[in-house]
Backbone as a ProteinNet text record, in pm:
[ID]
protein_1_A
[PRIMARY]
MKKIEVEPVVREENWDNFLKKEKGSFLQSFFWGDFKKKYQEVYRFCVKKDGKLLGVCQIFKENNPFGFYFYIPHGPFSHDKDIREALFREARVFAKKKKAIFLKAEPLEKIDSGEKSFFRIQPQKTLISQIKEPEEMLKSFRKSTRHNIRYAKRKGVLVEKSKEIDSFYKILLKTKERQGFKSYNYDYFQQILELPGCNLFLARKNGDVLGGIIALHFGSFVYFLHSASDYKKRKFHATALLRFEVLKEARENECLFYDFWGIDEKKFPGVTAFKKGFNGREVIFPDGRDVVFKKSVYLMYKTLKRAKEAIV
[TERTIARY]
-1169	-1135.1	-979.3	-887.1	-763.7	-670	-564.1	-499.1	-354.7	-366.1	-232.2	-196.1	-45.2	72.9	110.5	108.8	169.7	275.6	378	515.2	556.1	607.7	711.4	831	799.1	941.6	1055.4	1176.6	1255.8	1336.7	1379.8	1455.3	1389.4	1322	1262.4	1322.3	1404.4	1494.3	1366.9	1295.4	1221.4	1041.2	1040.4	906.5	867.4	974.5	963.6	936.4	975.5	994.6	859.7	757.9	636.4	557.2	572.8	451.1	490.9	620.7	622	558.8	569	525.6	373.1	334.4	141.6	55.2	111.4	78.6	44.2	126.8	75	102.7	93.9	134.2	258.6	316.1	466.7	447.8	347.3	265.5	346.7	287.4	330	492.3	586.7	702.9	789.3	887.5	1047	1067.8	1126.9	1177.6	1130.5	969	916.4	884.9	891.1	921.1	973.3	1124.5	1249.6	1267.6	1231.3	1173.2	1100.1	1002.5	926.7	973.7	1055.1	1103.1	1170.6	1196	1268.5	1156	1067.2	919.8	834.7	863.1	725.5	810	742.5	712.2	719.1	722.5	695.6	730.4	633.9	625	569.1	661.3	595.4	565.3	447.4	419.7	400.3	386	424.1	322.6	285	255.4	320.9	407.3	496.6	479.9	484.4	495.9	591.4	693.9	776.6	880.4	848.6	995.3	890.9	800.4	764.7	653.3	642.1	530.9	473.8	344.7	188.6	135.4	175.5	115.5	198.4	140.6	229.8	163.3	221	126.3	255	272.5	339.8	261.3	293.2	199.6	232.3	238.2	233	163.3	297.8	200.3	213.6	57.3	26	-17.1	47.4	18.3	-128.1	-187.9	-288.9	-310.2	-433.2	-385.1	-416.4	-477.5	-539.3	-415.5	-314.8	-300.8	-199	-220.2	-184.9	-263.9	-289.8	-378.5	-230.7	-241	-182.5	-197.8	-166.6	-240.4	-202.4	-218.3	-214.4	-219.4	-175.2	-174.3	-218.7	-301.8	-310.2	-255.5	-316.9	-267.8	-375.5	-387.2	-262.7	-295.7	-219.1	-159.6	-148.9	-276.7	-260.9	-346.2	-375.9	-473.7	-548.9	-521.4	-585.4	-665.5	-761.9	-825.2	-840	-846.5	-838.3	-650.8	-577.3	-431.3	-414.5	-522.4	-596.7	-607.3	-725.5	-762.3	-730.6	-613.5	-541.5	-427.7	-368.5	-260.2	-329.7	-489.2	-572.8	-535.1	-591.8	-614.1	-515.6	-382.6	-243.6	-233.9	-248.9	-224	-332	-412.1	-514.9	-482.5	-394.9	-360.9	-225.9	-153.3	-6.1	-68.6	-176.9	-189.3	-264.7	-339.3	-380.6	-275.7	-215.2	-120.7	-24.8	-34.4	59.6	-40.8	-116.1	-224.3	-247.2	-276.8	-349.5	-463.4	-506.7	-650.1	-765.2	-720.1	-751.7	-646	-708	-613.1	-699.4	-623.4	-714.5	-646.4	-734.6	-685.6	-740	-648.7	-681.5	-646.8	-705.1	-656.7	-673.3	-626.6	-669	-720.1	-770.6	-849.1	-945.3	-1042.2	-1184.1	-1138.1	-1158	-1145.1	-1269.3	-1353.1	-1467.5	-1430.8	-1345.9	-1305.7	-1322.1	-1365.8	-1368	-1453.6	-1471.7	-1629.5	-1525.1	-1673.2	-1608.4	-1565.7	-1414.2	-1400	-1433.9	-1478.2	-1523.8	-1430.2	-1315.6	-1256.4	-1134.8	-1083.1	-998	-850	-758.6	-594.9	-597.3	-521.9	-549.5	-687.3	-676.9	-801.2	-869.8	-1018.5	-1058.6	-1068.1	-1063.4	-1120.2	-953.3	-889	-829.3	-905.1	-767.6	-801.9	-667.8	-656.5	-509.2	-537.4	-423.9	-465.1	-299.1	-295.6	-206.8	-133.7	13	102.2	133.8	158.8	143.7	232.8	248.2	345.5	275.7	394.5	352.5	227	220.4	132.4	47.9	-0.2	-141.5	-174.1	-71.6	-186.1	-222.4	-149.4	-198.7	-315.6	-311.4	-469.4	-592.4	-562.5	-615.5	-708.4	-587.1	-648.6	-788.9	-874.7	-922.7	-894	-987	-916.4	-843.5	-936.8	-853.6	-734.4	-703.7	-558.9	-475.5	-506.9	-405.1	-383.5	-474.4	-465.5	-351	-345.8	-288.3	-158.2	-117.6	20.9	97	-5.7	78.8	107.3	-12.5	38.4	170.1	170.2	299.3	389.1	428.1	531.7	577.8	466.4	485.6	520.4	431.3	520	655.3	692.4	853.3	908.7	747.8	776.2	870.6	983.6	1101.6	1081.9	1073.2	1026.4	1196.2	1226.9	1349.7	1350.3	1440.6	1458	1541.7	1522.6	1605.5	1624.2	1734.8	1745.7	1709.5	1640.5	1646.1	1547.1	1528.1	1453.5	1360.8	1478	1427.1	1303	1383	1239.9	1099.9	1132.9	1018	910.3	983.6	906.5	856.1	939.6	896.4	729.2	700.2	581.6	515.1	537.5	455.2	407.9	487	440.1	331.9	350.7	228	132.6	111.6	38.1	-87	25.3	10.6	-111.1	-67.9	-126.1	-249.2	-255.1	-371.2	-480.4	-459.3	-503.9	-542.5	-491.3	-557	-546.2	-435.9	-412.9	-264.3	-248.7	-115.5	-44.3	117.6	242.7	334.1	437.5	559.9	637.7	744.4	855.6	917.4	1062.3	1169.7	1225.1	1260.7	1357.4	1295.5	1171.6	1099.1	1074.2	1096	1093.5	1257.6	1345.8	1513.2	1493.9	1430.1	1493.1	1403.4	1300.8	1217.2	1247	1355.5	1405.8	1566.2	1551	1683.1	1645.5	1491.4	1464.5	1446.2	1478.2	1535.5	1393	1356.8	1278.7	1235	1294.1	1189.4	1238.1	1169.8	1215.4	1149.9	1230.5	1161.3	1177.7	1062.7	1038.8	977.2	1066.6	1026.7	1039.7	893.1	888.1	919.8	978.5	1040.3	994.7	1049.4	978.1	1080.1	1174	1299.3	1359.6	1381.5	1440.2	1390.6	1262.2	1134.1	1080.7	1053.3	1014.9	841.9	793.5	620.3	575.5	633.3	528.7	669	670.3	687.2	604.8	703.1	614.1	743.2	707.5	724.6	718	712.3	726.9	770.7	704.3	791.3	730.7	889.8	865.8	871.2	714.9	756.9	676.6	771.4	750.5	654.9	576.1	505.4	409.8	454.3	366	449.4	395.8	415	335	384.3	262.6	314.8	214.8	240	234.5	319.2	292.3	296.2	330.8	366	322.6	251.9	284.4	251.5	327.3	298.1	318.8	244.6	247.2	236.3	291.3	266.5	164.2	49.6	-103.7	-74.4	-10.3	35.6	33.7	115.6	173	111.4	-46.3	-100.6	-150.3	-120.8	-174.5	-74.8	2.3	152.9	73.9	-10.6	-44.5	85	164.1	304.1	256.8	147.7	114.8	44.3	3.4	-12.5	86.4	169.3	274.4	399.4	357.1	481.4	431.3	312.4	258.5	249.2	217.2	259.8	420.9	494	698.9	736.5	623.7	670.6	584.9	524.4	467.1	558.2	605	741.1	833.5	862.8	982.3	937.7	807	780.8	787.2	781.9	758	932.6	997.7	1094.4	1196.8	1097.3	1169.6	1096.2	1008	938.9	804.5	734.7	632.7	515	402.8	360.3	193.4	168.6	55	89.6	18.9	-4.3	-108.3	-77.9	-168.3	-164.6	-295.7	-294.9	-310	-295.1	-320.9	-425.5	-522.2	-678.8	-758.3	-868.3	-983.3	-1090	-1164.1	-1272.8	-1336	-1475.7	-1564.4	-1575.6	-1637.2	-1644.7	-1584.6	-1427.6	-1365.7	-1285.9	-1235.9	-1113.2	-1226	-1299.4	-1365.3	-1267.1	-1225.2	-1090.6	-999.8	-869	-821.4	-875.3	-956	-1022	-1101.6	-1099.7	-1170	-1013.3	-897.1	-824.2	-705.1	-753.3	-716.5	-794.7	-860.9	-978.4	-934.6	-891.3	-817.6	-735.1	-699.9	-547	-644.4	-733.8	-834.2	-785.3	-799	-777.3	-883	-883.8	-964.2	-1004.7	-1191.4	-1147.7	-1147	-1115.2	-1097.2	-1110.2	-1240.7	-1248.7	-1219.7	-1117.8	-1116.8	-1206.9	-1198.5	-1251	-1311.5	-1364.8	-1390.8	-1278.1	-1268.9	-1138.8	-1214.6	-1119.6	-1192.4	-1072.5	-1161.3	-1125.5	-1158.2	-1048.6	-1087.8	-1031.2	-1166.8	-1131.9	-1150.2	-1018.6	-976.1	-1033.9	-1036	-1084.4	-1172.2	-1311.3	-1415.3	-1450.9	-1381.1	-1431.4	-1326.7	-1179.3	-1115	-1140.6	-1241.3	-1197.9	-1346.4	-1408.9	-1522.5	-1480.5	-1428.4	-1354.3	-1247.8	-1221.7	-1126	-1217.3	-1308.1	-1386.3	-1426.2	-1533.3	-1591.3	-1491.7	-1365.7	-1301.1	-1269.6	-1216.3	-1156.9	-1321.8	-1430.5	-1529.2	-1546.2	-1511.2	-1564.3	-1437.5	-1314.9	-1175.9	-1256.3	-1335.9	-1324.2	-1463.1	-1548.4	-1642.3	-1632.2	-1450.4	-1470.6	-1402.5	-1318.4	-1248.7	-1348.8
-2886.1	-2788.3	-2815.1	-2751.7	-2813.3	-2842	-2918.9	-2947.1	-2819.1	-2783.8	-2658.5	-2728	-2726.9	-2769.4	-2669.5	-2623.4	-2531.7	-2560.2	-2467	-2544.6	-2438.1	-2491.2	-2337.2	-2270.3	-2134.6	-2039.4	-2038.3	-2037.8	-1989.2	-1900	-1874.7	-1756.4	-1785.5	-1704.3	-1689.6	-1557.7	-1571.2	-1477.9	-1365.1	-1445.7	-1396.8	-1310.7	-1305.5	-1330	-1184.3	-1021.5	-905.4	-910.8	-933.5	-887.5	-964.3	-1042.3	-1079.7	-1022.3	-964.8	-869.7	-690.2	-676.9	-555.6	-579.7	-673.1	-715.3	-677.5	-776.4	-800.2	-705.2	-589	-480.1	-557.2	-616.9	-689.9	-594	-574.1	-505.7	-526.9	-424.3	-433.3	-482.2	-500.5	-569.4	-731.8	-792.5	-899.7	-973.1	-800.6	-859.3	-896.5	-993.8	-1052.9	-964.9	-840.2	-734.7	-695.7	-660	-617.2	-759.3	-859.3	-949.2	-989.8	-964.9	-949.8	-857.8	-754.2	-643.2	-669.3	-688.8	-735.1	-874.5	-935.9	-1062.9	-1024.1	-858.3	-835.6	-833.3	-802.4	-781.3	-915.7	-1000.2	-1097.6	-1229.2	-1326.7	-1426	-1425.7	-1480.6	-1464.6	-1553	-1632.6	-1772	-1756.8	-1805.8	-1803.7	-1907.5	-1916.5	-2026.3	-1995.7	-2024.5	-1980.6	-2122.8	-2071.1	-2159.6	-2147.2	-2225.6	-2206.1	-2299.1	-2289.2	-2347.3	-2399	-2446.9	-2448.2	-2345.3	-2378.9	-2232.9	-2101.7	-2104.2	-1950.9	-1920.7	-1771.6	-1783.3	-1780.6	-1804.2	-1788.3	-1733.2	-1728.4	-1700.5	-1702.4	-1605	-1540.7	-1544.4	-1580.9	-1600.9	-1569.7	-1431.2	-1427.4	-1416.8	-1501.1	-1450.5	-1463.6	-1364.4	-1271	-1357.9	-1402.7	-1385.5	-1305.2	-1279	-1156.3	-1181.8	-1130.4	-1176.8	-1145.3	-1213	-1084	-1121.9	-1096.7	-1140	-1252.7	-1342.4	-1449.2	-1604.2	-1520.6	-1619	-1579.3	-1612.3	-1586.5	-1559.3	-1532.4	-1558.6	-1517.7	-1567.6	-1594.3	-1489.5	-1353.5	-1256.2	-1258.2	-1208.9	-1226.9	-1098	-961.7	-858.1	-861.3	-794.8	-809.8	-918.5	-997.7	-1158	-1242.6	-1413.5	-1476.7	-1378.9	-1390.4	-1289.7	-1331	-1328.8	-1367.8	-1341.6	-1354	-1251.9	-1396.5	-1517	-1643.8	-1709.9	-1653	-1713.1	-1838.4	-1965.2	-2093.4	-2072.2	-2022.9	-2004.1	-1947.6	-1840.8	-1726.3	-1815.8	-1952.2	-2014.5	-2127.4	-2166.5	-2298	-2208.9	-2146.1	-2037	-2039.3	-1983.1	-1958.1	-2139.3	-2228.9	-2374	-2386.1	-2406	-2408.2	-2345.6	-2203.8	-2125	-2160.1	-2172.1	-2279.9	-2386.6	-2475.5	-2603.6	-2544.2	-2491.6	-2468.2	-2339.7	-2264.3	-2223.8	-2295.4	-2402.6	-2488	-2584.8	-2630	-2718.4	-2655.2	-2492.2	-2431.8	-2365.9	-2430.2	-2396.3	-2245.7	-2192.5	-2028	-2041.4	-1908.7	-1886	-1894.4	-1842.9	-1799.9	-1802.9	-1780.6	-1698.7	-1607.3	-1490.6	-1320.9	-1296.3	-1325.3	-1221.4	-1109.1	-1028.4	-891	-912.9	-987.3	-992	-848.1	-830.1	-745.9	-792.4	-913.4	-965.5	-1120.8	-1128.7	-1172.1	-1329	-1393.2	-1497.9	-1569.4	-1665.6	-1689	-1801.3	-1841.3	-1940.9	-1845.8	-1926.4	-1896.2	-1784.5	-1695.9	-1640.2	-1467.2	-1391.1	-1298.8	-1179.8	-1127.1	-1056	-932.4	-967.4	-846	-730.9	-740.8	-633.2	-595.9	-517.4	-472.5	-443.3	-484.2	-391.6	-296.2	-364.2	-263.1	-166	-54.3	19.7	-79.7	-70.2	-138.1	-90.1	115.3	201	288.1	262.6	400.9	475.4	588.4	626.1	613.8	591.6	543.2	673.2	722.4	815.5	788.9	831.3	822.4	937.6	913.1	1014.8	1076.8	1194.3	1265.4	1361.4	1424.6	1537.1	1669.5	1709.8	1789.9	1913.8	1957.6	2022.8	1998	1883.2	1795.7	1773	1715.7	1656.1	1808.2	1875.8	1995.2	2040.5	2059.8	2119	2023.6	1921.5	1758.8	1787.2	1886.2	1877.3	1917.1	1925.6	2042.8	2191.2	2275.9	2457.9	2461.8	2422.9	2467.3	2393.5	2246.4	2209.8	2240.2	2296.4	2387	2502	2567.7	2720.9	2728.4	2548.5	2528.6	2559.2	2438.8	2400.5	2522.7	2636.1	2766.3	2846.5	2867.5	2927.7	2904.4	2785.3	2700.3	2777.4	2710	2789.2	2960.1	3056.2	3188.7	3215.3	3138.6	3173.9	3092.9	3071	3000.9	2857.6	2789	2653.5	2579.2	2458.6	2416.8	2290.6	2156.5	2006.6	1952.8	1863.1	1803.7	1622.1	1598.9	1436.4	1504.6	1423.2	1408.8	1277.2	1275.4	1198.3	1175.6	1332.8	1364.9	1293.6	1164.7	1151.3	1156.8	1242.2	1304.6	1427.8	1496.6	1589.4	1546.5	1405.6	1392.8	1360.6	1243.4	1209.3	1275.6	1354.8	1463.7	1581.3	1552.1	1602	1486	1391.8	1205.1	1203.7	1259.4	1263	1342.1	1452.3	1556.4	1566.3	1484.7	1471.9	1349.5	1245.4	1087.7	1138.7	1278.7	1276.6	1365.7	1447.9	1537.3	1415	1319.2	1270.6	1114.8	1071.5	1005.3	876.5	834.8	730.2	681.8	522.9	431.9	463.4	467.4	456.5	371.7	349.1	278.1	342.8	297.5	365.4	421.7	501.8	579.6	452.7	349.5	239.7	181.1	186.6	124.1	236.9	373.6	438.9	452.8	451.1	432.2	326.5	199.7	103.9	90.9	130.7	124.5	234.2	298.7	420.6	382.2	202.2	152.4	96.2	73.1	-17.3	21.5	-85.2	26.1	51.6	165	262.3	351.5	331.1	443.4	553.6	657.6	789.7	872	961	1066.1	1218.3	1276.7	1428.6	1480.6	1614.5	1711.5	1907	1941.9	2104.6	2153.6	2220.7	2335.6	2503.2	2590.4	2711.2	2791.5	2855.8	2916.7	2846.4	2703.3	2655.9	2526.5	2576.5	2504.4	2370	2260.4	2181	2152.3	2166.1	2206.6	2067.6	1964.7	1843	1738.2	1631.6	1525.6	1397.3	1348.2	1211.4	1099	966.6	820.8	808.5	832.6	727.7	640.1	541	401.2	375.9	325.8	318.3	193.1	105	-41.3	-66.8	-109	-133.7	-46.5	22.6	160.4	207.9	173.3	286.8	332.7	439.3	484.9	508.9	468.1	444.3	555.1	667.4	721	660.5	621.2	504.9	550.8	718.2	777.3	931.6	1001.7	1138.2	1210.7	1320.4	1408.2	1531.2	1646.4	1772.1	1830.1	1966	2077.8	2175.6	2114.6	2211.7	2337.5	2389.1	2509.2	2617.1	2499.5	2634.9	2560.2	2553	2461.2	2510.1	2671.3	2796.2	2763.8	2729.9	2743.1	2637.3	2543.7	2452.1	2350.1	2295	2222.1	2104.4	2065.9	1922.6	1889.3	2017.9	1960.1	1979.1	2101.9	2076.6	1910.2	1891.9	1801.7	1664.1	1649.3	1499.2	1561	1660.2	1735.1	1716.5	1767.5	1706	1601.6	1514.5	1402.4	1324.5	1363.6	1280.4	1349.1	1427.7	1488.5	1415.7	1364.1	1269.9	1155.4	1131.1	947.8	962.9	1072.2	1059.6	1058.3	1106.9	1095.7	953.6	897.4	744.1	609	666.8	601.8	521.3	583.3	552	579.2	559.2	564.3	555.5	513	538	606.2	638.7	675.4	641	560.2	499.1	580.5	644	749.4	672.8	543	481.5	465.8	498.7	502.4	600.9	580.3	691.3	572.9	674	627.6	786.5	829	943	939.2	827.2	814	873.7	739.7	775.2	873.7	918.4	1022.6	1105.9	1220.5	1309.3	1441.6	1459.2	1595.3	1476.2	1408.2	1351.6	1291.6	1231	1207.9	1321	1390.6	1525.2	1591.3	1574.9	1674.9	1541.4	1422.8	1372.4	1335.3	1358.4	1344	1466.9	1594	1675.6	1693.5	1516.7	1545.2	1431.6	1400.8	1368	1235.7	1097.1	985.4	874.4	809	701.7	645.7	631.2	541.1	408.9	310.6	162.5	79.1	-2.2	-102.8	-223.9	-216.4	-367.9	-504.5	-613.8	-717.8	-740.4	-802.6	-821	-929.1	-921.3	-961.3	-1096.4	-1176.8	-1371.3	-1449.4	-1479.3	-1508.3	-1698.7	-1757.4	-1891.6	-1925	-1973.2	-1995.4	-2128.1	-2112.9	-2279.7	-2312.3	-2165.3	-2202.7	-2082.7	-2124.2	-2026.2	-2006.4	-2066.9	-1935.7	-1847.1	-1902.6	-1763	-1664.7	-1748.3	-1574.5	-1528.5	-1527.5	-1475.3	-1427.1	-1517.8	-1367.5	-1253.2	-1258.6	-1204.6	-1073	-1129.9	-1009.9	-947.2	-954.2	-924	-773.9	-827	-732.9	-645.2	-678.7	-559.5	-480.4	-531.4	-449.3	-338.2	-390.1	-310.7	-192.1	-226.4	-115.4	-19.3	-86.7	14.3	152.7	44.8	163.8	234.7	218	320.1	433	384.7	496	567.5
-1374.6	-1359.5	-1364.7	-1460.4	-1491.8	-1344.5	-1379.7	-1223.8	-1240	-1160.5	-1138.5	-1017.8	-1048.1	-956.2	-884.3	-737.9	-667.4	-605.2	-601.2	-518.3	-421.6	-357.8	-244.5	-266.7	-232.1	-298.1	-197.2	-251.9	-134.7	-180.9	-358.2	-438.9	-540.6	-586	-755.8	-807.7	-868.9	-964.8	-1022.5	-1123.7	-1149.1	-1113.7	-972.8	-940.7	-898.4	-881.3	-916.4	-1038.7	-1179.5	-1269.1	-1334	-1306.3	-1311.6	-1260.8	-1160.6	-1100.1	-1162.8	-1217.2	-1264.7	-1422	-1475.9	-1619.9	-1660.8	-1469.4	-1509	-1423	-1361	-1277.5	-1182.3	-1104.7	-966.7	-864.7	-741.5	-634.9	-597.3	-549.2	-428.3	-335.7	-249.8	-162	-181.8	-258.2	-282.8	-348.5	-374.1	-445.8	-357	-360.8	-259.8	-199.6	-257.9	-163	-107.2	-88.3	16.5	126.2	124.2	178.6	258.2	188.4	235.9	354.2	319.1	412.6	537.9	536.8	645	725.7	650.5	758	819.8	870.3	1006.8	1101.8	1080	1159.6	1171.2	1084.4	1082.2	973.3	992.1	946.3	805.1	692.2	511.2	462	343.2	310.4	180.6	99.5	-31.8	-163.2	-236.1	-303.9	-465.9	-540.7	-681.4	-804.5	-924	-1021	-1134.2	-1180.4	-1302.6	-1426.7	-1495.1	-1676	-1733.5	-1796.8	-1857.6	-1783.2	-1640.7	-1618.1	-1576.4	-1654.1	-1584.5	-1553.1	-1472.3	-1357.8	-1364.9	-1348.1	-1388	-1287	-1135	-1026	-935.2	-848.8	-685.5	-585.4	-480.5	-320.6	-241.3	-170.3	-38.4	84.7	191.5	295.8	437	484.9	632.2	742.1	821.1	967.3	1074.6	1104	1194.3	1299	1404.8	1577.1	1615.3	1736.2	1722.1	1894	1965.9	2115.3	2133.2	2021.5	2075.4	1994.2	1932.2	1884.8	1711.4	1625.1	1521.1	1409.1	1304.1	1139.2	1009.5	923.8	804.7	698.9	704.4	580.1	427.1	295.5	176.9	112.7	150.4	114.8	-78.3	-119.3	-217	-358.7	-283.3	-377.3	-308.4	-365.8	-444.1	-575.4	-633.4	-745.3	-886.4	-976.7	-1102.9	-1191.7	-1324.3	-1404.8	-1434	-1407.9	-1452.5	-1280	-1293.8	-1154.2	-1129.3	-1211	-1146.6	-1032.9	-1108.4	-1042.5	-928.9	-899.1	-763	-704	-713.8	-645.3	-574.1	-663.5	-692.8	-564.5	-576.4	-485	-342.5	-327.6	-234.4	-142.2	-232	-131.5	-102.3	-172.4	-76.4	-1.8	-37.5	100.7	245.8	192.4	337.6	378	306.8	380	497	411	500.6	639.9	628	731.7	848.8	789.2	892.5	907.3	866	948	1005	1029.2	1106.3	1228.6	1208.6	1346	1374.3	1263.9	1215.4	1306.7	1380.5	1372	1265	1164.4	1039.3	944.9	770.6	693.5	619.3	576.3	507	428.2	300.8	165.1	125.9	77.4	-6.9	-117.7	-227.5	-393.1	-440.3	-592.3	-646.4	-749.4	-759.7	-851.5	-736	-808.3	-733.4	-698	-593.5	-534.6	-467.7	-533.2	-433.4	-297.9	-271.4	-117.4	-35.9	77.2	208.9	196.7	336.5	336.2	349.3	329.3	314.1	486.4	430.1	598.4	638.3	783.4	840.2	875.6	827.6	814.5	703.8	691	592.3	645.2	614.5	637.4	529.1	390.8	286.4	267.6	218.8	176.3	56.8	84.3	-89.2	-193.5	-174	-250.5	-284.7	-387.5	-382.6	-536	-602.9	-714	-783.4	-907.5	-1013.8	-1085	-1147.3	-1211.9	-1325.5	-1430.2	-1549.2	-1488.9	-1523.5	-1541.2	-1654	-1714.4	-1846.1	-1842.6	-1917.9	-1931	-1818.7	-1746.5	-1625.5	-1642.5	-1753.1	-1798.5	-1821.8	-1907.9	-1912.5	-1794.8	-1683.9	-1556.3	-1523	-1479.9	-1418.4	-1483	-1553.6	-1647.9	-1615.8	-1569.3	-1570.8	-1421.5	-1307.8	-1184.6	-1144.5	-1071.5	-1011.3	-992.2	-1038.4	-949.8	-902	-787.6	-654.2	-611.9	-669.6	-656.2	-768.2	-895.2	-954.2	-896.3	-813.1	-770.7	-609.6	-557.9	-443.8	-485.1	-535.3	-629.6	-670.8	-733	-793.4	-704.6	-570.9	-466	-393.6	-360.2	-293.3	-391.3	-483.9	-590.4	-531.9	-565.8	-542.1	-414.6	-301.1	-187.8	-131.6	-257	-188.4	-190.8	-164.6	-126.6	-227.5	-169.6	-262	-232.1	-285	-265.7	-367.7	-259.2	-290.3	-229.3	-279.8	-243.3	-114.1	-27.5	98.3	209.8	238	343.4	506.4	525.8	676.9	702.6	759.6	840.1	965.4	1021.6	1146.7	1134.6	1012.8	965.6	970	874.1	821.4	960.8	1044.9	1148.7	1241.3	1267.8	1394.2	1325	1197.4	1121.6	1135.7	1105.1	1144.4	1240.2	1364.2	1532.3	1551.7	1505.9	1515.7	1417.7	1315.7	1246.7	1326.9	1342.3	1371.5	1539.6	1602.7	1725.6	1721.5	1621.4	1554	1496.8	1409.5	1354.1	1440	1499.2	1572.2	1548.2	1447.5	1347.2	1389.4	1371.7	1443.7	1345.1	1368.3	1276.3	1341.5	1222.2	1269.4	1335.7	1389.9	1490.6	1362.2	1407.2	1377.4	1302.2	1384.4	1293.6	1119.4	1154.4	1038.5	906.7	960.9	837.8	785	910.8	814.1	728.3	752.6	693.3	537.9	566.7	429.3	306.6	368.4	284.8	237.2	269.4	156.7	118.2	35	-19.4	-164.3	-270.1	-391.5	-435	-477.7	-580.1	-435.2	-339.1	-183.9	-185.8	-209.6	-153.8	-86.1	-22.6	70.1	12.9	-2	-78.6	30.9	122	162.6	112.9	170.4	96.5	212.3	173.3	270	220.7	306.2	288.8	424.7	337.4	422.2	512.7	447.7	552.3	622.9	664.9	740.3	689.4	737	648	679.2	570.3	605.7	547.1	510.1	490.5	397.4	386.4	354.9	282.2	221.6	160.3	98.3	152.6	138	24.2	-132	-238	-309.2	-323.4	-349.1	-489.5	-633.1	-747	-742.6	-831.7	-814.2	-993.7	-1081.1	-1221.8	-1305.9	-1334.7	-1433.8	-1282.5	-1184.5	-1102.1	-977.7	-967.9	-793	-714.4	-546.5	-446.1	-362	-286.1	-158.8	-52.6	21.6	98.9	260.3	276.1	354	331.1	417.3	421.8	577	610.3	709.6	637.8	722.5	699.2	844.8	811.1	958.9	943.2	1031.9	1028.5	1073.5	1121.5	1179.3	1000.1	904.3	797.6	698.8	725.4	585	476.3	526.5	434.2	307.8	327.9	183.3	122.1	151.8	43.8	-26.7	159.1	18.2	35.8	76.6	78.6	-78.3	-177.6	-299.6	-386.2	-379.2	-496.9	-414	-367.6	-298.7	-390.4	-444.4	-493.9	-615.8	-677.7	-802.5	-843.4	-786	-790.7	-817.5	-696.2	-682.6	-820.4	-865.3	-1001.9	-1090.8	-1094.6	-1255.6	-1239.5	-1055.2	-1086.2	-1113.3	-1079.4	-1088.1	-1318.4	-1318	-1502.7	-1550.7	-1454.9	-1517	-1523.8	-1420.2	-1402.1	-1449	-1546	-1652.4	-1599.1	-1511.6	-1402.2	-1505.1	-1514.1	-1617.6	-1510.3	-1392.6	-1280.7	-1171.2	-1055.3	-964.5	-901.3	-758.8	-669.3	-548.4	-504.9	-430.7	-313.5	-304.6	-187.6	-84.8	-108.3	-46.5	-58.8	-106.8	9	76.9	64.7	237.1	264	213.6	239	373.3	450.7	544.2	630.6	655.8	776.1	761.8	668.7	588.5	498	533.3	407.8	325.8	472.8	415.6	325.4	336.8	283.9	163.7	142.8	22.3	-64.6	-1.3	-107.1	-179.3	-69.8	-133.2	-242.1	-230.4	-340.8	-479	-444.7	-625.6	-659.6	-553.5	-656.9	-786.3	-762.8	-858.8	-994.9	-999	-1075.4	-1123.5	-1027.7	-1045.5	-1097.4	-1136.5	-1122.7	-1029.8	-1020	-873.6	-882.8	-812.3	-856.9	-674.8	-715.9	-599.8	-588	-533.6	-465.4	-479.5	-468.4	-443.6	-273.8	-235	-95.5	-54.6	69.7	156.5	146.5	151.9	227.2	339.3	410.9	551.8	514.5	506	576.8	755.6	803.8	917.8	994.4	1056.9	1137.5	1274.1	1330.8	1430.7	1489.4	1516.7	1499.8	1599.4	1737.8	1857.4	1893.7	1862.3	1890.7	1749.6	1655.6	1551.8	1629.9	1680.6	1673.3	1750.4	1859.5	1975.4	1926.1	1843.4	1809.8	1705.9	1622.9	1573.5	1701.1	1756.6	1897.3	1955.4	2001.6	2024.4	1940.7	1829.9	1667.2	1698.7	1640	1650.1	1804.2	1884.4	2053.9	2013.6	1961.1	1967.2	1841.4	1730.6	1653.5	1652.5	1749	1805.7	1908.2	1963.3	2125.5	1994.2	1871	1844.8	1744.8
[MASK]
++++++++++++++++++++++++++++++++++++++++++++++++++++++++++++++++++++++++++++++++++++++++++++++++++++++++++++++++++++++++++++++++++++++++++++++++++++++++++++++++++++++++++++++++++++++++++++++++++++++++++++++++++++++++++++++++++++++++++++++++++++++++++++++++++++++++++++++++++++++++++++++++++++++++++++++++++++++++

């Protein structure tokens, strides 16, 4: 195996440009790491050759009831497997030195080190669709999806960019209560909308907010990070029109692909069926990998997490 030098990073001006060019994830981006530093510790490593970036690894410190572990979402990132493995080895040395319980990676491309993770943070399956001319996209959608988009328009639903985080958050709290999922607090959403390429879109009818989406543009991708809708007014199909209008706006910003940010037929059959109506290509990411440093504590955490999942 070729010798690969890995180095720690404090500030790398070309980091995000490298990820955009190579179709890496915003979760490994410098701006996302700087944003998350408000809530947790963030560390970075990279591989270079002649000053050119070949691979990056951004690590987040995650607390749990027994201590902490380190997490690498959608990384380490490089299209060269040897570089991914070298970055993961360096992350393992770092995590062990910091006395973490374990190190966890959920890469976009396969790594072999460690053992298969027993739980995931990011979805393992998603849908990715190509952004085309609006009418061409519309034709590719499922018949029911096309109908819902047109119906929402006929009923006077309008979609607009907005800074009204209050309106979005009120609906999000109702969605959270109805579907039983966890959500970030109000301040988190305020701050996320200050990030480059991040926008809030609201659907309205006669002034009433029916739903909202927070979308993030990064490189050639647009991601739907957070969404919420008024269940009592679902008959207007505002969520379908919302997604279509965001796709049209993304095309104007030269985005080429749309990531639906996760599907799961077993856990979320309704949401998954809705997303599939937009005709995305199914993508399955490799298994997450864990490197365990404190086996007994890791097993206790594993037992606790599975018990919680069984209750839910």
